[in-house]
N, C-alpha and C positions, 0 to 999 in steps of 0.2 A: 059593818060591811065585812071586815076581816073575819069575824066569827061566822058569818053566813057562808063566806067563801071556803073557809077551812072545814066547816061542817059538810059542805057539798063534795069535799075530796080534793080541793086545790092545795097542793103541797106548799106552794109559795104564795100563800094567801096575802101576806103583807105586800109583796112586790106587785101582785096582780091588782090589789086594791089601789095602790098608788098609781098604776097605769090607767086604771079605769077612771079614777078621780081626776087625773090630769087630762083626760080626753073629753069627759062629759062637759057639755056646755051649760047645763043647769041641773037643778035637783031632780026634775022629772026624768031627764035623760040618764042621769046617774042611777036612779032607781031601776029604770028599764034595763040598763046595761048589766047591773048586778043580777037582776032576775034572769037575763039571758045566760050569763056565765054559770049561775047556780043550776040552771036547767041543763047544762052540759055543752053549750056552744063553745067552740074553741075561742080562746082569748083573742086571737088575731082577728076573728070575725067580729067579736064584740067591740074592739077598739078600732078596727078598720085598717090595721097595718101589722106588718111583721118586721122585725129587725133582722137584717142580713148584711153581713160584712160592713157594719156601720151605717148602712142605708135604712131609711124607713120606707118599706115597700108596701104600697096600698094593696090590700087583699079584701076582695068582696066575698060574701057568702057564695059557696059553690065553686070557688077557685082553689086549686091546690095551694097549700101553705108551704112556703119554702122552709126546709129544715136546716138547722145549723150545720149538720155534718156535710151538707152539700157545699159549704164554704170551701171545703178542701178541694173539690172539683174546680172551683173558680181559681183557687190558688195555683193549681197545676196548670190550668189554661193560661194564666197570666205569665207563667214562665216562658211561654213560647209566643206570646202575643206582642207584636211590635206596632208602633204607630203606623197607621194606614192599612192595617189588616182588615180583611172582610170577615166579620164575625156573625155567625148565625146561632140563635138560641132556639132550638127545635124542641117541641113539646114544652113551650116556654112557660105555661101557667101565667103567673103574674109578671113574668119577665125579670125575675130577681137575678138570674145568672147573667143575662145580657147587661143589665144595669150595673152589676158589680164590676164586670170587665170594662165597660165603657167609662165607669167612674175613675178608672186608673190608667186607661190607655185611650188615645185618640184613634178611634176605629170607625169603620163603616158598619153599622149595626142593623141586623135584620132579625126578626123573630116570627114564629108561627105556632099555632095551636089549633086543635080541632074544635075546642069548646068556645062558643061565642062569648060567654062571660069572661073567660080567660083573656081573649083577644081584647075586649074592652078594657080590662084591668091593665094588661101589658101596654096598651097604647098610652095610658095615663102615666105609667111608671117609666116608660122609655122616652117620653117627650123631651126631657132635658138633654138627651143625647141624639135627638132627631132620628130615633130608631123607627124603622118601618116594620109594622106588624101585620101579618096575613093570617086569614082563617082557612084551614084546610087540613088534609091528612098528610102529615110529614112533608116530604119533598114536593108533593103535588101543590102545596100552598105557595111555594116560593116562585119568584119570577125566573123564567128560563135563563135570563142573562147571568144568573149566579152559578149555573152549572159549570163545574170545572174551575171555579174561581173562589171557593170558600177556603179561607186560610185556617180558621178555627171554628169547629162545629161543636157546640155544646148541646148534648141531648140527654136531659134528665128524664129518661123514659120510665114509664111504670114498670116496676120489677117485682111486685109481690105476686107469688104464685096464687092462682085463683082460689085454691082450697085453703089458703092461709089468710085470706082477707078477714075471715070470721075471727081470727086471733088478734087482729089489730086493736089498739085502744079505741074506745067508743068515739072519741073526738074525730078520729080519722074515718073509722068504719061508717059512722052514721051521718057525717056532715060533708066529707069531701067526695067529689064525684068518683064513682067507681072506675070510670075510664082513666083517671089519673093514677090509679093504684094497681089495677089488674094487669099483670104481665103475662097472662096465659098459664097453661099447665105448669111450666117450670119457671115462670117469671121472665123469660127471655124472648117472648114472641115479638114485642115491638123492637127490642134491641136487634134482633135478626133482620128486621126490615130496614132499620137504619143502617146497619153494617152493609147490607146488600146494595144500598144506593150510595154509600159514602164515597166509594172510589170514583164514581162519575161526577159527584158534586164538589169534592175537595180539589183544591189546586194541587199540583205536584209538590209533595212535601207538606201538604195540609194536614191538620190534626183533628182527630175526633176524640171527645171525652165523654164517657158514659159512667154513671154510678151504678154499682151492683151490690149485692150482699157478698160476704166473704166466701160463702159456699158456691155462689154463681160465678165468681170472678174468673176461675180457670176456664170454665166453659165459654164465658163471654169472650175471653181472649182468643180461644180457638175459633170462635165464630168470626171474629175480625180477621184473623189470619186466613181463614178459608175464603173470606171476601176480598183478599188481595192486599190487606193492610199489614204493616209491621206493627206489632202490638206488645204491650206490657201491662202489668198490673202494679199499681202503686197504692200504698195503704197508709192511713193515719190511725194508729191504734187508739190515740186519745179521743178522737171523735167517732171511732168505730166506722170509719169511712173507707170504702174500696172504690177506686176509680180505674177503669180500663181505658188506656190511652192508645189510640190507633193512629198511624201515620200512613198517608198515601205515599208509597215510595216514588222516588224519581225514576225515570226510565232506566231499565237495566238492573234494578234491585228487586229481590224477591222478598216475600213476606217473612215474618219471624219476630224476633225481639230487637228493639232499638239498640244500637251500639252505645256503649257507655252506661 
């Protein structure tokens, strides 16, 4: 099994073989899973889950696979999340971000995604925290009672520029839904829509967290400021992660960079 995986291009063949062997229920399923991985299917689809901040997140084929670098976004969000916060995981995919926050804070959790497969997956993953998951386009999916009352908004929006999707690794390009990757001409189309609605949906002092590339981060910050948020860029060089953090100011404060 290790030799087949290595020959197909799996860099961590031993580790992958151990995961597959530990997941398969019998020899026939083991053989089928190895065939799927050798054919190029992402490992997370083969075994049915992804590891994210110590959680095992169920991931079905056709659902965006959470990336390790996005753990940084969750860590930043946890710095401002307190017990009782209203947390929304927008563009939730499998619901990994919402699950990771709820696993460490007692919050009221909501999530939404436009993809039916993602919604089904997120409902399974958020069940332990009584998370409510809705299907629809961004804020349109959310119940109106949340307008103006969201304390922490996690929005892992697609941010790959359309012309750069062809450069992605085959596992992402061929297997993950294009809608979860394609951020428009400059990669910021969905982010602009989220930023435009954020001030209406966030509570006063509420927080928005969005992941971008390092090249996009300054523009993304400017987009948030133009939408009336106070905004900053935070970076984790080890993970190669860039997060833009926006805050809906309290009355009487203008947009800009957060104090401190």
